[in-house]
N, C-alpha and C positions, 0 to 999 in steps of 0.2 A: 432659505436665505435671499435676501434681496440682491438684485444686480443691476448695474448701471444702465442708462437707456444708451441707445446709439450716439446720441446727442453728447450726453455725458463722457462717453468713452472718447469721442472725438475731442473733447473740451480738455478731458484730462490727459490726454496724450499731448495735446499742444502746449499745455501748462507743463507738463512733467517734462518734456522736451527743452522746454526754456529752462527750469530750474536744473535740469541735470547739466545744461552747457554753461551756466552760471557757476552752480556748485562744483563741477570740473576743474574750472578755472581758480575758483578760489582752492580747491583742493589741491591743484598742481603748485600753488604758490606758498602753502603752507604745511605740508605733509611731505612725505615721500623722499626722494631723492635731493630734492631742494633743502628739505630739512635736513638731510645727512650733511650737505656740503656746508650749511649753516653750521651745524654741530662740528663738524671737522676744522672749521675757522675756529672755532672755540676750543681746541685740542682736545676733542672726544676721542676715547680709545673704541677698539672694536667692541667690548661689552656695553659701553654706553650707547653706541650705535645699534647693536642687536637690541638693546632694551628700548630705544626710541622705535624701532621697528615692530617691536614685542607689544608696545602699547596701542599700535594700529590694530593688533588683534584683540586687545582688551575688551573692545567695544562688544564684542561678541558675547563676551560673559555678562554683560548687564542686559541683554534682551530679556531675560525672565522677569527682570524689574518693569521693562517695558510693556512686558503682557501684563502685568499686574496693573499699571495704569491704563492699559487700552480696554481692559474690562469694564473700567469705571468711567473712562470719557471717550469722546469720539476719536478713532484711531489718528485720524489726520491732524487732530489738535494735539495729540501726544507727540506726532513727528515734528509738527512746526515748532511747540514749545520746545522739544530737545535739541532741535536745531538750533534755535535761539540762542539756548544756554551753551551749545557746543561752540558757536563762534565767540560768544563772551569769553570763554577760556583762553581763548587767543589772545585776549588784550593783555595776558600776562607776559607776552612776548615783547611787549613795545618798550621796555626799559633796557632790552639786550645791548643795543648799540651803546647807550651810555655807560653800562656795566663793562663791556669791552673796552671802549677807551680809557675807562678808569683803571684796566688792568686786571677787571674781577672775572675774569673768563670763567671760573669755576660757577660762580654764582649765575652768570649767563646760561651756561649748560643747565644750571638747577632750575631756571625759568624754563626752559625748553622742555624738560623732564615734566614738572608740574602742570606746564599748559597742554602738553600732549596727552597726559594721563586724563586731565579734565576734558578735553576736547573728545578723546576716544570713548570716556564714560558716556558722556551724555549721547553722544553719536549711537551708541549701542542701545540706549534707551529708544531713539526714534527708529533705529533700525528693524525694529519689530514690526513696522508697518510696511517696509520695503517690499516684501515678498506678496503679501496680501494686496496691497495696491497695484503690484505688476499684473497679480493674478487678475483683478477686477477689469484691469484696462487691457488684458489679452484673453478674452473668453473664447475666441475663434481660432481659426486654424494657421492665422498669422503670428502666432505667440513668438515663435523663434525668430521671425523677421522683425517685428517691434523690439524685442530685448537688443537684437543686433544693431537696431536703429539707434537705441539709447546709447549702445556702446560706441558707435560712430559719432554721436553727438558729444559725448564725453571725452573721446580720445581727440575729436577734432579740436575741442575747446582746450585741452589740456597741451596739445601739439603746438596751438597758436601762442599760447600763455608761454608755454616753454622756449618756443623761439625768440618771442620778444624777449623774456629774461635771458637768454644766453647772449643776444646781441648787447643788450645792456651791460653785462658782466663783462664783456669784452672791451667796452670803452669807458666802464666806471670801476668806482672802488667797490669791492666785493661787499664789504661789510655795508655801505650805504645801500646798493641796490638789494641786498638781501632784505635789508631792513624795510625799504620801501615797497618791496613785494610782499613782505608780510602785512602790510598796512591794505595794501589793494586787495589782498585775498580775503582780508577779514571784512572789508565794505562788501565785496562781491558775497561772501557767504552770509551776510546779513539780507542782502537783497533778495538771495534765492530763497531763504529761510521764509520770508514773508510771502513769497508765491504759495507755498505749502498751504496757508490758511484758505487758499481760494480753489483747492482741490476739491472735487466731488468724491465721496466716499460711500460705501455700503453699510459702514461701520460691522464689517464682518465678525471683529472680535468681540463685539457685545453680545452677537445673536449667537455665539457657539456654546455649546453645552456646558454645564457645570461639571469640572473633572474631565472635561474633552482631552486635556495633554495625556494623562495616564492611558485613557482609552485609546487614543490615536497613536501612542508610542507603543502600546501593546501590539496592537494591530500591525503596525509598521515592521516591528522588531521580529514579528512571524513569518515576514515575507522574506525569503532566501534573496529575493533580488534587490530588497531595500539593504540588506545587511552587505552584499556584494558591494552596493553602491558606496556606502558609508566606508567600507574598507579600501576601495579605490581612492573616493574623494579625499579621505585621511592621508593616505600614502602621499599621493602626489602633492597633497597639501603641504605636507612635510618637508618635502624635496624640493619646491618652489619657494616655501618659506624660508629654507636655509639659503637659496641660490640668489633670490632677486633682491634682496637689499646690499648685496655684497658684490655685485656686478658694478657698481659704480667705484666701491672702495678697490677692486681689483684694477679698474682703471688707474686709480689715483696710485696704487702702490707698486705696481708691477712696470707700469708704462709712464708715470710719472707726468700725468695729464694736468692742466691748470683747470682752475673753476671753470673758466670759459669753454674749454673743450669738454669738460665733464658735463656742463649743460647742454651743449648740443648733442652729446651722446644720449643725455636723457631725452632730447627731442627725437633722436631716433629710436628709442625704446617706446616713446608714446606713438611714432609713427607705425611701428611694428602692431601695436594693438589698433590703429586706426585701420590697417590694411586688413587686420583680422576681421575687422566689422564689415568690410566691403567684400570680402571673401565669405564669410558665414552668412550674411543676409541673404544671398542668393542660394547657399546650398543647404541650410540647415533645415528649413521647414519641408523642403522635398526629400531629402535624403535621410534625415533623422538625426537625433543628437547624438547616439553611439557613435556611428562611424566619424563625426566630426570631433568628438570626445577623444576618440583613438587617435586620428589625425593629428591634432594640436599635441596631443601627450607626446607621440612619436616624436614631432617637431621640437619640442621641449628638450627631449634627450639630445637629439642632433645639435641642437643650437649650442649646447655646453661643451660639445666635442673639441672645437677651436681651442678652448681653455687648456685642454688636456696637452696641447702642442706648445702653446703660448710662444709664437714663433719671435725671432728678435729682429728689430727692424731699426734700420740705419737712420732714417728720416722720421721727423715726427708726423708727416702727413700719412705715411703708410700706417704707423701706429694708430693714428686718428682713423683711418678708413676701416682697419681690422675690427678695432672695438665697435665702431658704429654698425659694421654689418653683423657682429655677434650680438650686440644689445637690440637691434632690430629683430633677428630673429628669434632670440630668447623670448622677448615681450609677444611678438607674435604668437609664439605657442604657447607661453603662460597665460597671456589674457585669451586665448581661443579655447583651451581646456575649461578654464573658469567659466566662460560664457556658455559653452555646450553642457559644461556640468550642471550649470544652474536650468539651463533648459530641458536637459533629462529629469531635473529633480521636479519641475512642474509637470511632466508627463507622468512620474511615477506617483506622486501623491495626490489623492481626489482633493478636490477644491476645498471640501468642507475641512480637510485637516491642514490646508497650507499654512494657517497662523501657527499651529501648534507645532508641525514638523519643522516649520523655518528656525524655531529654537534650536532644534537640533542641528539642523543645517548650519547655521551659524557658529553655534557651540564648537562644532567638530572644526570647522575652519578656523576659529579662534585659537582652539587648543593647538592643533597643528600647525597653524601659521606663528603663534607666538614660540611653541617648542623649536621651529624651527630658524627663528632669529635668534633667539637665546642661544641654542644649540650651535648656531653658524658662528656667534661671535666668539664663542668657548674655544670651539675647535681651532679657530684662525689663531687665537692667541696661544693654543696648545701647541699647535705646528710651529709656530714661531720660537716657543720655549725650547724645542728639541733642536734648534739651530738650523732649519731648513730655508734656504734662500726663499725670497718672496714667490718667484716664478713655480719652485717646485711646492711651496706651501698651497698655492691655488690650484696646481696641477691635483693634487692629493685632495684638495677640497671639493673642487667641481667633479672631480671622478666618483666621490660619494653621492653627490646629488644625481649623476648619471644612473648609478645603481639603484637608488632610490625611486626614481620616476620610471624607471625601466620595469621594476617591479609592479608600480602601479598599471602601467602599460597592460600586464599581463593580467591583472585582476580584473582590469575594464574589459579584456576579452570575454569573460565571464556573465557580462552583464545581456539580460535579454535586450532584444532591437526594440522592444514597444512599438513594432509596425514599420520601422525603419528598414532600410537596407542593411544588410549585412557588411561588415568592414571590407571583406574580400569582393563583395559587389560593388560597393560604393568607390574603392580605391581607383579604378579605371576611369570613372567618372572626373576625378579632378585633374586628368592629363588628356583628356578627350576635346578638343575644340570644338566638336559637334555637340558633345553633352554639355559643355559648358555654355554653349550659344542656347542650347534647349532649355538650361535652367533658368538662364537669363529672360527668356521669353515666357516661362512658366511664373517668374517673379512679376513680370508685367501684367501677365493674366490676371494674378491675384489680386492685382490693385486697379484693373479694370472694371468699369461699369456701363460701359456702351456696347451694344450690341455689334455694331458694326466692328469695333474694335477688337471684341473678344472672338468675331467670325475670322478677321484677319489673323489674328495672333494663332488661333487653333491650326488656321493653314499652313503658318510658316511653321508651328511645330509637328506638323505632320511631315514635312520635308526635312526636319531634324532627326526623325527616327531615332528619338531618345526613350530609353525606357523609363527615365524619371517623369515623364510624363504622364503615365499610364492613370494615376490617381487622378490627377486633373481632369483627363479626359472623362473619367466616370462621373466626377462631380458636375461637369457641365452638361452630361444627358438630363439631368433635372431641370435646365432652363427651360423658360417658357417660351423660348425663341426656337422655332424649328430650324433656323439657319445654324443657330449655335449648335443644336443637338447633332445635326448633320455633319457638321465641323468636328465636333468631337468623336464621332464614330469613324469620320474619315482619319483622324488622328489615330484611333486605336488600330484601325487597318495598317499603320505603318510600324506599329510597335515590334520588336524583335519577338516577343513572346507576351502570353496572357498569364497573369496568377490567377488563383482561385477565385477571389473577390470579383475580378472583372469578369471572369466566366459567368458568375451569378446575375452581375449586372446585364450582361448581355443576351442573357437567357430569359430573365425579366422583360427586358426590352423587346425580344421576339415574340413574347407572349401578349404583351399589352400594347405594342406600338403599333397597331394594325393600320394600313394606308399611309404610314408616315415613317417610323423608324423600324419597323419589325424587319423590312426585308434585308435592309442593310445590316442590322445586327445578326441577322441568319447568316448572310455571305461571311461576315467574320469569324463566326463559330465555324464554319467551315473551313476557311482559310488556315486556321490555327488548330484544326483538326480536334474540336473539343468532344470527345466519346461521350460525356455525361449528358450533351445535348441532343442525343440521337431521339431518345422518346418525344422530345418536344418538337423537334423537327419532322419526324414523321407524322404527328397530329397535323402539322402546318400545310400538308400535302394536301389537304381537304379545306384549306381556309379559303374565304372569299376574296382575300387579299391576293391577286393573282401574280403580283411583284414577289410577294411572300412565299407562296406556293412553289415559283419557278426557283428561288434562290434555296429553298428548303431541298430542293432535289439535288443540285449542284453540292450543298453542303453535305448531305449524306454520302453523297459519292466521294467526297475528299475524306470524309472519315472511314470509308470503306464499309458502309453499313449494307451489307449486301441484303439483309432481310427485307429491306425496302425498295429492293430494286424491281421486283414484280410489281409492287403498288404504283411505283413510278411510271412503269410500262403500261398499266391500265389506263392512269391518267392522260399519257400522250396519245393513247389510241382513241381516247374518248373527248379529247379536247380539240376545239379549233383555234385556241388563241394562240397566235405567233409566237409571244413570248415565253410562253410555257413550253412550247414545242422546240424552240431552239434552246433554251435552257436544259430541258429535259434530255435533248440529243446530247448536249455536252456532257450530262451527267453520265449518261451510256460510255462516252469517250473515256471518262475518268474512272469507271470501273473497271473498263479494259479486260473484260473476262468472256467466255464463249458466251454466255448469256447476253451480252451486249450487241454481239453480233445478230442473233435471233431477234432482239427487241429493236435493234436501228432498222432491220429488214421490215418489221411489222409496221413502225411508223412510215417507212417509205411507201409501203403498200396501201396505208390509208389514208396517206397526205400527199402522194404522188404528184397531185396535179397543182402542190404549191411550189414555186422554184425556189423560194429560200430554204424551204424545209429538203428538199432534194439536194442542194449543193451543200447543206450543213450536215445530212446523213453521209454524202458521199467523202467530205472532209473527216468526219468522226471514225467512218469505216478505215479510211486509210490510216489514220492515226493508231487505232485497236490493232490493225493488221502490222504496224511497224514500217509504213512507207510514207509516213506522212510528210516528212521534209522535202523528199523527192515528189511526191503527187502534187503538193499545192500548187507550185509554179506550173506544173503541166495543166492543171485543172484549170487554173485562172486563164492560160491560154484556151484550152477548150471551150470554158463557159463563154468566153469572148466571141468565138466562132467554132461551133459545134462541127461545121464542115471540114475543118481541119483535124478532125481526131485521128484519122488514119496517118497524117503526116506527122502528129506528134508521136504516135506510137511507132512508126517506122524509123524515126531518130533516135527515139529511145532504144529500139534494137540494134540499129547501127553502133550506137556508143557502146551497149554492152557486149555486140560481137567483136567488137575491136579489142577488148580486153579478154574475151574467153574464146575458147577454140572449139566453133561450133562446127558439124560436120555439114549444115546448112548454113550458107552465108545470105539466104535471103529472107526477107520478112515471111514468118509461117504463114500460110494461106488461110489456114483454119482460124486464126485470130482475127485476119482481116474478114472472112465470110462472117464470123457471129459478131463483128462489130457492126456490121451492115444488116445483118438479118437474125432476129431472136430467134428463129426456127432450128437453127444451129446449136442450141443451147445443150441438147444431149450430148451429141458429138463432141461439143466442147468439153463438157463435164467429164465425159468418159476418158478422154486424152489428160485433161489435168488429174482425175483420180489416179490413172495409171502412172503418171510422172511421180505423184506425191504419196504412194502407197509404202513405201519403204519409211516413211516419217509418221510420226503420231501426234503432230500438234494439233490440239483440241480446237484452237479456233479458226486453224485453216479448215479441218474438218467440218466444222459447223458452216462455213462460208460456203464451202464446195456442196455440201448437202442440202443448201437451200434454194441451189441453181435449177436443178431438173423441175420441170412442170410449174414453175413459179411464174405468175403473172409479173413479177416484177422486172424478169428480164425484157421486158418491152419497153422498159426505160432506157432511153438510150445512154445517158449519163451513167446509169448501174453497168452497162454492156462496157462502157470506156473505162470505168474503175476495175472491172474484173479481167479485161484485157491489160490494162496497167500492172495489175497484181501479178500475173502470171508472168510478163516480161521483168518485172523485178525479182521474181523466183528463180529465174534462168540466171541472174546476175547474182544473188544471194541465196543460197539454198537454207541457210540458216533461219530465215522467214518461215520456212514451213513446221519449224519446231514451235511455232506460237500456237 
């Protein structure tokens, strides 16, 4: 199948954006709630209003005819021709003002019905191209974002148009304004139609296989997830199809709102759809379609709850505010679930089957929407016939929609995530300022092509600490820029957890990114204690990349791979590389077991002439023996001035003896002698062993066992450590259990 070039995609997106804006402005003036108001001006009943809205779904039944034409002609030509004929049908509405003035309102209503029927019939023929065109224009990861952008464009155009129309209705005659709106809508519709002739196309319909529909349909119907999607899609479509057209009627019949107020309420409905686009555009590509689908379906249910109350207001202003909020919230939910449902559909269906399965998609939408609109009108009239008051009628009516849409929500819960977050994982993101900020940064990163900008955004994402950034960091590891790759790794380091795919990415980077990103990748594997990486990290202990070798040591210690401890010890005694030595000492500190004591002393014995190694070994030993917090400040003082060793220890003894009841209140002479003279090691050891013999701490025994006849006691800093440790034993005997 042919694909569009990047230039063609950019051109197509630009043209389709302009087309969508003009088409939406036209649509807002000649269909929907404006047409309902026009029809109500002509004394249309609920069944007629339901029929007008049902014609809106009629278009979906004409899609098979559109596929027939598309298999013989270029798909964009079919799209454009159908749109021209669609707008031509609207010319039948032009006589309505004259029929109304002649008191022939029934004929005016007949013109609306005939015009709407033709308009939607030809719209259906053209709609066959809608999903394939969108699929061609969104081949990459930003599909949901572009679909939401189109939603923003269409809703913004509809919002502005509705606002202007509402203002005009407030100051002018309703019939005149509505008639003028129809003329403007027809003109804009024709302009939009001509733009379609300039759109690039792959002619995907002409390249599809013969008999492809039955093949693709059978494949899809055998997929349980597709069946669940259709069940959820049709159920929510039925509920929304019943509710949406009658919200405006509810405003008129229960709260007696005038035409201008109703049009302003329509403005708030469109504003809801616009806000939906602003929200979805940031979230949908990063979180996935399913959580967004569920979120907006839940919002659809909640938005109708106020109608169950239908509070009575004494002032018109309060009624208007209540209805505007309800209209805003309901259309926010309705539009959001429709947009997310379409995005989920594109992720569910293979590109080769989009043309054929779009017929099923739109037919289901048409059947449920038509059934909802017609059933809604019939039910409302039936409820009125049994003598219920208007408020009670709509409480019962909207209560039924809440049940239907609620059922759809629970069906949607059974959908596969298709690689997205689960609803439970995604829900906290919508209420976390940190995660919302992080998702905004991800959106910017998706649309950034400059190295410096990408690096800066990755740095900001690191501080945002949002799990939603995980996949973005992984993608940027393939960047040719070293700075961007390191920025991505830095971001991964800040994540709350790693999933399996990220673990695999990091393991691959550890193996292939020698002298560049491998060391950082190994560090992250250790920080997240990735057990599966143990074999790879052991292999890297012999790597020529000394940074990688060093990070592999600490990573193995963090995941507590004790089998590697001996190999790390051999590397430490054999190397003179300061970085490897310091990292290896840190690894022994992390292991914190009896073997660590022996191996740290081996390092001290082999590299005692290196001051940085001596210091690091002392601090690591203190940490392993459980005295690290108290030892560090004392050792800093000692390292600055070794001559003060006895003073430091005497101060410690005085502090301990003030809290403990010692028979001897003076600093133990043996400790002072051992501190000054390493030849006192045997006597010192014997006394310590006698003091500790009632305890069986393995690390304490290991440390004491290393002291006699050991050349490392000649190291002043080691004797200082031993004396400090013995004094700490006097203060806390539980240390002997280590």
